[in-house]
C-alpha positions, 0 to 999 in steps of 0.5 A: 434420518434425512440429515444423516443421509444428506451428510453421508451423501455429501461426504461421498461426493467430497471423497469422490471429488478428492479422489478425482483431483488426486487422480488428475494430479497423478496423471499430470505428474506421470506425464511430466516424469515420462517427458523429463526422463526422455529428455534426460536420456537424450542429454537435454538436461536443461529441458529435462530438469524443470519437468522432473521438478514439476513431477516431484512437486506434484507427486513426490516419489523416490525414482523421480527424486533420484532422476532429478538429482542426477539431472541437477548433477549433470548441469553442475547444480551440485547443491540442488542435486545433493538436496534431491538425493537427500529427499530421495533417501528420506522418502525411501527410508520412510517407505522401506524402499531399497533405493535408500542406499543408492540415494545416500551414496549419491548424496555423500559423494557430492560436496557443494559450494557454500555462500555466506551472506553477512549483514553489517551491524549498521545495516540492521534496520526495521522491516529489512527485506533480503532476497537471493535470486528473487527468493526471500531469505530469513535473517537467521540465515545470515552469517551461515555458510549455506549450500549454493549452486555454482554460478552467479547469484543476485542478492537484493536488499530493501527497507522503508525510507532506504535506497534499495541495494543489490549485488552479484556474487559468483559461487564456485561450481563445487567444493568452493566458498563465496561470501558477500557483505551487505552494507548499511543502506543509504537514506532516500533523498528528501523531496526536492523543491523547484528552484529557478536560477539564471545562467548567463549566456551570450545572445540569449533571448529573454525568457519568462520563468516561474519563481513561486506559486501559492494561494495566500487567500485560501484561508481568508476565503474559508473564514469568509464562507464560515462567517457568512454562514453564521450570519445567515443562521443568525438572520433565520433566528431573528426572523423566527423571533419576529414571527413570534413577536407578531403572533403575540401582538396579534393575540393581544388585539383579539376580542378576548384580550381587548388591547388597543392596537394603537396604544399599550392600553390593555384591559386584561392581565393576559393582554398585558403579558402578551404585549410584553412578550411581543415587545421582548421578541421584537427586541430579540428579532431586531438585534439578531437581524442586525448582527446576522446582516453584519456577519453576512456582509463581513463574510462577503467582504472577506471572501471577495477581497481575498487574494487570488492564487497567483503564480509569480513570474520573472523575465530573465534579462537579456544574456541569461538563460532560465533553468528549473531544478 
């Protein structure tokens, strides 16, 4: 019961929140409509259209769409005006509004201009992006005469690894047609390396300039570090082997085994085994210490004798000027 009551309460809160948001949006839409209508009646169409458009976006209504269509028509945006009258007609017909015929009459009397964007076959590349006045258009729209408001329109095209392309096209105000073709995009230039050349010039002072800069010893120093590291690890192994040899030798000299510390004589078999083990580990220790030491020395030689990073420079002879490209 508690969960059910909590669910009901939460639902009520959500519904109330949604209702408040809708009421607030409606208030904003009404304010934009009233201000836009006032500007429209005052003949300030350029200021009226954006406010009516915002009201229509927030709260679509037949009256708002009709006034916005009129506003667009007065500013010679015939394609936008016809689209708004179509929207007003659709809304009115769905809602049984008698203004549907008014919207249809306004729609049918307008003949907007068209703009056709053609894409050259060579321009069809992967991830091609095309925009008209900053808004993306789909490639399925290419080659189709689409309604467009009169005036200048900017077509921009881009693709990875290609130079961007853009152009302007002027569309007639009404009952006209315009077309623009998108060419194949040029490849982006490859990164250029810096080159220095000398150009002869009278009385020019000698000037140093960079020819090349590289670090030839980087790999050698890395090999030196790895080699020295392997040598240190080998020395550690040798030290451990020496420790084991010493422990076995001392154990053979204990009273239990009775081996003579100065000779190899041992009265017990266990003592003999311990002496043999000690000698084996001592041999391993000696060999690994020698190898490890050699590796450390070799690594140090490789590291400290590696060439340093150098920048080669040249001095331009008198009478020449050095330039970088």
